[in-house]
Structures are given as C-alpha cells and as structure tokens.
Steps between C-alpha positions, in 0.01 A plus 500: 500500500606505131205509259537362145296415193286191501693342213813492717294357790377211287850421368647504851221279630543252216873481573421426865263219404738350242808512719341375820342643809570525873433127540674215316183289495371463141144594414364206296270711288735796458478706183643837408209698643568874512483630857462849636704669770278698735796704621673585168838390637801502267609161634311198625353546845515211740208443736675690778286765658809679631659568159578866425240611248738751346503879471300706250702681235332825597260628760143512373301815578235460769156406371243768573193368680188532288139497628440169318728196481511227231665171596522182294401179673783323319871525568618765257869485593554281196328466159196275469545215247206445268493235226449651156137497393369454857296738722650619829261616773628740766361713785587822680376654824404870503469666840481842662843571643373674815315204650552206265132482407399385150485784245159379386391630159844639405569444130830328419640525147719227345753554223789312339761777515805322361616190308855370456675188380706316759816658365359847563379601154178700505200343325238729350214259423365184660183291503492498883219696663313567824144374540374824660636856455337616829369322809315653796604402853251267668383488864796277590748752361606270213529546125554209260618484140634251243815537292459310172856403405457468125732284291824700516778320689771642726340840538522702818192719569443778752138530615419817694201566726399859568225671699424852613693596818715183478858431399518269195561130562690288249542131430738326256374207293714279274354269236690173459462161338455217748287196569247561773410245763241540773522534876226580750589603857265508799594724793392496862537741790397476864405865531262721303676691221388853426256566216780657291749216554655332197719194462822445301626152420846450349640188333879483531745216427484221757869550569372765739362330809243629745739443789720776356222747417342764723245776430789743433720274287553654153344266243699434180454290189123530517346265244138614528270703720128497577269738681182455700248734663312254723661273759225246442528491119757278321781692330585389146834568330444639151806338341728295726786302338433135418686195631650694783539439874475829687493655843192712564516815710175677595445837663185670627521875437286781635719802437788292644549127532305353792519128421767266364513136391729270308468152348784288358496260204181593319488325163361668188438242227421558135136410563241774478141559592238394248134576453414203719800467730651761733871577515676193647785703653391636836653611830364615836692747716410640841610860555629582846517848648827686454644588843497873581631720775214592732645784706309793355302817562181525294211744465178321590145565382216334692125476444243362743134443426332581832146563375380193688594658834254786446128516436249756381406722794163626379304257713688566825303696761733654761219522755432125499804328343804667648493443875757221466575406136658156476690506170746732334255572218224589748733723702619685190139559394397617844780758505421622149125518563558696819716744301215538254257566784733771634468683169124467511478689832301821530632837612392453862761227552771729363381795707511294819848363427640838392357687798641237733851557357466880538378459856808294581722779364330760719539305821378718789521834319272765651342591167457136396122517458521814287757350263309168472182687414677697229661186357166317490347787309772485236471120477123522452546753222755288314304178541199666342691496172502120496775239487788490254392346167769235511377351830250277317793313338614385843164331557607247234863462607467131592453399134793715387737357764404135446543538124840664547631212714381197301850450362819600683812572294833545674867537417798374696874445491566126514836393643629144459803411710762223506358152543523355850466124481202442274337834593533837331441787746347816360274796561239726344545871569161644413515824302159610376139423440522534124247547369174520690204656324237747624251480214217695668435797275682358196311492170495147349451657154820702530782351284732558797273321746761229552737760650239697696536476877836320492675537835861419586548502878851487645536297820703788640227763461236377746658653807435379854118504507353191663335388176815525283490196261880477488640149439821426685784296346418130473757223543457154346678177410483344155596168344570394142293250301541326166454701185669823619233566762528673836259428786438777755412331827211631713572841650289784636459828311363789707244618246215653703184538292312660791747788508470536124122531542544783751770667288277502193189612689702772667802632311393410144127568511535816709757648261312408181154602623611841628667625183821302473597265218723211402773618264808306391410230750492736798230667712525870426318825570351668804203381696447275799781260586297267724149370543480682835574833339260425214224414750515855631560662160175363363347781711752756369685498829800703377270787401333486841834522683610794283172678577521458877860622502394810308171575674536375858721688743603449858678168460718411799872551454548125550330432164768498225478491122584128493192437715282658231689302233422175683129570554377329183708184539400476866135549407526233232665264746209553736253427221693179422517389865227232456733323255793470740432144621432353156797689352734360766380149423541550124865615517605221738817306397454308175735296280503287189666157531658465158610188317631538147709352223652626179724405212834677484689593184808683383409770248846654443686168472742554791380179671361695796124503558349835402134415460240303694164454333198278540331264259133421528432146612851450640587790729291656776469805726243423765426508870265613772444831673494492879319777686407549861640158589317295236509420128327763288503314170708335227631710210723454197701717266823514304855629515789585269847621592753648258866585556584854604 
C-alpha cells in the first residue's frame, strides 16, 4: 500500500469530488469538501472489498512486543482534520500486553514532535498546543487529551504518546479551513459490549451505498469521523461538512471490530446547535454482530461459588447427628468432625489398633505372646512422651477444609466444532483446579498473604484412589444468540465436592500438618501422605516401628520388611474405620448441571472467535449440584475462554 503526504491525499480527493464519483447521481448540496483516504491509495478506490490493496515498497521490521500497549480509539490510518482555532478531543487505551488488563495509574506523556506544511516544509513554531502534558491511566484503561489547533492553516502535526515499557503511539492532525455543521448519531446493539469497547462513525459520500459495503470494505473519501465510548451515549461529529448528503458507516471496536452498521442518505444541513436548540441533524443506526468463524480451541478459566453448599461444622456432634445425615453439607461436616475426633483419641486407642496389626502379622507363631509383650512395652514407653505437637491442628481441620473449598477455580480446554444444523457441538477437557487456597497457617499481615497456600492441582495427578476428584471430559451443545453471544445448553460436569473434601482432609492437611509445605503451587516435602497415615503418626508410629525392629527379635520368616513399612498406614486405617460408612456416602457420584452463556469476540482480527467472556447482568454461569440422587443446591460463577 503506497503511503504519501497528506497534501497529495487532499488534492487527489478534491479531484475525485470535482470530476465525479462512482455514481452518476448528483448530490444536490455538493461542495468541494476535502476527503481523506483511509487506505492511502495512489488512485481512487472503488467500494469493492476484493480490490488488491497493493504491495509495500519495503518490508517493515517486526514490532517488538512491549509490556504495555498504547492504542488510539480513533482510526489513525489517515490524518485527523481539525478546523483552525478549534479544540480536538481524542482518547487512547493503555493496557498490559500480557492479559489486556488496564494499565491503571501508568503515566502517559503527550508531545507535538513535528510540524510541516502540506507541501512538506518543516515548520518550527506554531500556536497549537496540547491541553495536558501528562495524563494518568484511569480504571477503564483510558487517557484523554485535547489538541488545541491554533490559528495556523494547512499545517500537519505529529502528536506522540509515550509511557514507560510501551512503544510510542503517533497520530497525525491537519488544520484546515472549513465550515462546520453538526451531526449527532445514536447507536444501538443487541448484545452487551465490553467495558473497553469504542465506536467509530464515518461519513462518506452518498455515492457509496450500504448495499455495496461490508465490515471489511476499504473506506475511501472519508469526509468526517466521530468517536464514542458508550453505546448508550449519542456520538457527536466535531466538524462535519455542511449541506452534504452522506452515507454513515459505524463500527464497534474492542481490540477488533465486533459490530457493523450502515445508513444511506443522511443529510447534514448548515444548521447548527444553539444554546436553546439541539443539533437538528441526527441519525440512528443499529449495530449488528460481525459474523465470525466459530471452530476454535480455547483455554478456559472457570470459577464457582460453592460456599452455600457447605456450613460451619462446629455445632455438629458426631455421636448424635451423624447416624444418617440427610444433606451434603451435613454429611461433609460429619466426616470432618469424625476426622477431628480421630485426632483427639488417647494412646490406648492407638495401642489397641497397633497391637492388633502386629498380632495379624505373627499369625500362629510359637513365640507370639513373647513378641507381643515386647512390642507393648516399647509402645507404652513411646506413648509416655505424648502425642506429636501438630496433632492439635487436625482437631480443627473442618474449618480449614470448608474455607478452602468455598470457591472452586478450574481450567479447561474448550473445543468448538463445526455447526450441525443450529447446534454447535463442543467439549470441555478439564485440566486443573487452579487455584485452590489452603489459608490455614497463613499470616494475614504478611504482604504475600494473597499468594500463601495457593495450590494448582493437575487432573492427571490424583491417581486411582476412590476419592480422586478428577473431572472427566464434558460434551455439550451450544447455540448462537443476538449480539455475538453463545449459549451453552444444560450439560453435566462431574465435579465431585465430596471427593474434594476427602482429598483436602487427607492429602493436603496430612502433608501440611506433618512438615510439608505448598511451594510453587505444589504440595512438597516429606511427612504423611494420607489422613490414615497421619492418624497413626500423631502417636509417632514410625519411631515405634523402628524401635521394635531394632529391639525385638524372633520375628517369623514370613514377616517381610514391607510388612513393617505398612504397619503405620494399616494402624491408621484401623483408627479411621468408624468413618468408613460416612466417607463412602460423602464420595458418592456427584455432578454439576451447568447452564452458561458468554459473548464471543475476535481479538486478533482474523474473523475467528478467540475469546469468550461474560458480562454482568447479561451472561450467566449457573446450575445445580446433584449428589446421592438428589439436588444439593444452586450455585453460580463465571467463565472466560481465550484462544490458545
């Protein structure tokens, strides 16, 4: 695409207007209004979306990605026309490149870095200026400034925006002499635009008709442009030409264009707004969603608020409340309270369970009584030293587990397939719980408290234990709705909260309480790997086994080293035996019947969906958990999915 100076663009545009346009129909109010070519073509471009845009004279070097990105909310592919002596207000969006979030608080500096006449001669002084030399980025990611054009005519200015960690962004502004009319445009859209969406409206000669224009048609001979930041707020042109009939083209932009609209034969008169009367020239345009390809693979992030499915367990008495708990919340509490009771046991319970396991090893050995007597002596000696100090933490494990599972965060791979009829088949392949938080033991005063206890659990790492909270792949069907929205029809997700309860009470608590830690999102360090093992280790079981191996002789040849290694887990399992029935009930099949919707967008402008996000008040992520054959409770949450 051949680039050229703005003076040449204006002359070429004026020749096009004077000599005629693609249509032979006269425009009754036509004047020689300078127009701007968005594509910088050497020759006039007809409204044909298939025209070859040309070849660059040379390959531009790749642009290095910076941590921060500055983007104008106006179309900067051509200079902005500003009447001499008038202010020109413009906006830019400043975001963090990694995730697109607003770079809140970042300082953006503005500077006029160059001035030229339209024939290319450099100008050293001018009365034009910028209202603010620096602007800080607001919560919405926007910065706003005003270019005061001054009185000099036919001057081309370069305004540059800079910020730390960002590539500079530039805009060209040309001051001209022209009569300004007024035009106010109201937009509509059936969906919910994103909070960072902006809106471009172009006025082009009415020789270009909406029937010939598409979202990808190159626009030429642009007479005026206007920008808006709110779909519900009228958009006012700063200086449209007077006595002109135009075609209006509107685009909704959120990184890339998501909405398009066109309106023929809009008349701009020479009448203007007054102190008592609004602008008489108005138009209303309804944006419609730009079609996108929907076959895609996206990385999904999901959050579910499940706090309502649990309750505080302090008031639950296992002796009186847990014979046959009716609800999921009651069953979870009964299991957790029984775990706590196991860690409140005295040494006699351990001694009985441990001796029983040793007796089973000995079978009918002739010296059985002698060995048992020796073992009991060692056990009595070790128990006299008291329980492990950490055991008291397990007597409060119910609070720690319930707090850890109030909110469930998960990741997935979302696959959308070719449409079949009016349905889009797809699937979620669940990857991780990411993150879940074990905050027990974290210091709220620590500056790093937010990161303390952060766990990332891969679905592939749970193994084949009966309480593994693995979520299998989920298939669904989806449909499309107005406003670039996708509706995920009801489907069942095998998220089992009961198994998560057992996993946290067992694998997480046991590891953390017995000397392990959470580091880099993973459970690390030595210690007990299960609640059964921890139940025995509260009585220093490993030390007891080492002592009996060293001090007691005469073991039958049938007793192998692995039998000694298993003694503590087997003893702990025996101590946990009273929990077996309630544990089996808790980990029974459970699923979440999900219904959800989202708005889909194209963030790299290839017209293929690469992001699904949700807007409050419009989209939803809700459903009910079903456990043990009945509904366990309604929950809600949120979801986003971004292209891989």
